[in-house]
N, C-alpha and C positions, 0 to 999 in steps of 0.2 A: 445578602445571603452568600453569594459566591462572586468571584471576580476572575477575569482572565487577563494575563499580561504576557507580553512577548519577551522572550529571553534571547538577546542577540548572541550570547555565547554558544547556545545550543541550536539557535535558529529555529526554535519551536515555541509554541504558546504553552503556558502553564495555567492551570486552574487552581485557585485557592478557595477553600471553604472550611467551615467548622461543622462538626457533627458530634453530638453528645459530648461537648467539651473538648474534643480532639481536633487539632488543626491539621489540615491536609494541604499540601502543595505538590501537585502532580503534573508531569509533562503530558500534554495532549498528543504528543508525537506528530504534530502537524505545524506547518508554517502558514497554513491557509486560514485567513481571518474568518471566512464564512464557516468553515468546519469548527473552528474554536468557538465562535458565537453560538453555533448549534449545540455544541457540547455544554456550554454554559447554560443555555436554556433548559436542556435535559436535566442537568444536575440541580438547577434551581427548582424545577418542577418536582423532581424526586424528593428533594429536601422538604418541600412544601407538603407533599403527600405523606411523608413520614411524620412530620411535625403535627399534622392534623389527625393522624391515626388512621388515615385511609389506607396506608400501606405499612407493612411491618417488615423490618429487616430480618431475614431468615436467620435462624440460629447458626452460628459458626461462619456466617458470610463475612467476607472482607468488605467493609463499608465503602471504600473507594472504588473497588471493582464493581460492586453492586450499583452504586450511584452513576458511575460513568457509563455503564452498560444499560442504563434505564431499567434495571431490575432483571435483566436477562441472564447475567452471569453472577454467580455467588463467589467464586474463587478465581484468583489469578491463574492463567494457564500454566501448566506444569511444563518442564523442559521437553518432555516427549510430545506435547501438544503444540509446539512452536510451528508457526506457519512455514510453508515451503517458500524459500527465497527464489528470486528470479534466476540467480546463478545455479541453484540446485535444480530448478526446473529444466534449464538448458542442459546441464550435465546428465540428468536423468533421461532426457529425450535422446541425447547422443548415445548413452549406454544401452538404451532399449531398442535401437535400430538393429534388426536382423541383418546378417551379411547379405549383400546383393539385393536388399529391399528396394534400393533406388539406383538409378543410373549414376555413373561417375560424374557426369556433368551436373546433375541435380545436387549431388552431395557437395560438389565444388561451389555451386551457387549458394547453397545453404550455409556452407562454412564461411563464405564471405559475409553473408547477412549476420550470422552469429557473431563474427568478429566485430561488426559494426554495433550490434546490440551490446556486446560486452564493453565496448569502448564508450558508449553513449548513454547507457541505461544503468540505474543503480542495482548492481548484481546482488548486494546484500539485503535488499529490501524485500520483505515478504510479498509474494505475488498478489495476495489479497489486498495489500495496501498500495499497490501501484495505482497512481492517479492519472487522470487525463492530463494533468500538468506534466508528469513524467513523460508521457507519450508525446505531448506537444513539444517538449524540449528535444526529444529524439528527432522529431520531424523537422524542427527548426535547424538543428545541427546538421542533419542530412541535406537539407535544402541549401546550406552554405558550402557543402562539400563539392569539390570539382573532380571530375574524371577527365584527364587530359585538359582541354580548354573549356569544357562545358560543365555547367552545374548539373547536379542530379535533378531530374524532372519530377514534378509532383506525382505523375503517373507511376514512375519507378518507385518512389517512396511508398505510395499506396500499395503497390504490388508487394513490395518488401514486407510491409506490415501485415496486410490481409492474407497473404498466401503462406506466411511462415508457419510451418508445422509446429514449431516450438511454442507458439502462442495460441494454438488451438484450444488447449485446456483453459487458458485464461479467458479467451473469448467465450467459451461455453459457460464457464463458471460466473463470469462477471457481465456478460452481455455486451462485450466490446463490439 
């Protein structure tokens, strides 16, 4: 019914399936095999439900979007509905700070953390699609970084991540 394959050029899994005689080959926008396998199972289930008449494709719905979203979305997101990226979140946070809302030392510390986030996290990635793998890569990178002759301690990395005001929204929305 459907299949998943890894595309080394894009470093993403793609799903292929046919629906009402039309062939689809779409990026799953993930390099994670577990996520790709889950998407495959969802699409196969949706195709089965449609073929048995248990489910009906809504009029005007984009079949690929409908199937990949397990029937929750009928149309692809419009330009204005694009998700907020990590870089946009940081920029928005910095612009929203009222003058003198924080001490100079706090602002300096935050600026250092933000510099590290910008260097080690995917700034163009939508905040909703930030994965635990992205966060783990940040942690791994920080743990190999030296300040003077010492490595950054796990406690410092934890404080950097958990106390960062920039990621408060992400933690609230995603349960980090």
